[in-house]
N, C-alpha and C positions, 0 to 999 in steps of 0.2 A: 531376345530372350537372352543372347549369349553377353549384351551388354548388361543385364542386371545380373547375372551369373558371379562374371567378372567383377561388376561391382562389390557383391557380397563377398567374392573370395579377397578381394583387394581390403574391403572394411576389415575384414576377418585378420589378415594379417598384419595390419597396423594397431590394429587392437591388441593383438597377442605382444606385438613387437613393444608397443607401448606398456603394458604391464609387466613385461619382463625389466624393461628399463626403469621405470619407478617401484618398483617391487623391492620390498624390504631383505638384504641379503640373509640367504639360509646360514643357519649355526653350522658351525662344523665341530663334530665331536671331539672331545679330546679325552682320552685314556688315561691322563695323569689323573691320581688320584682315586681310583675308583676300584672297586671290587671285581670289575670283569674285564681286565686287561685281556686281551687275546693273546698276548706271548708267555701272561703265565697262567694262562687257564689250564694249560694239561696237569702241570705237576701243583695247583693249586685245588685242583678238583680232586686228586689223588690224595693229597695231604687231607683234605676235610672228608672224604670219605674213610679213611683209616682213624680220624678223629671219632667221627661218629658211631662207628663199628666201636671203638674203646669206650665211648660213652655208655653205648649201650650194651655192652656187655658187663659193664659196673655199674648197672643201673639193675641189672637182672639179678648179680650179687648180693645186691644191697638190699632186694625186695623179701621179706621173710617169707617164708613159706606155709 
């Protein structure tokens, strides 16, 4: 019984090692030229909020009563 379990464990280890060895490399995210750059998020979000509030205020003033 111990040999059987050891055999299964060794087979699983070999299978995982082969899968990692032959697997395609995982892509690394690039923050360049994106709208969600972590370094720019705080200032960008504040600016977007100000622009949205300004757009909403101008829409309300243009709407006829």
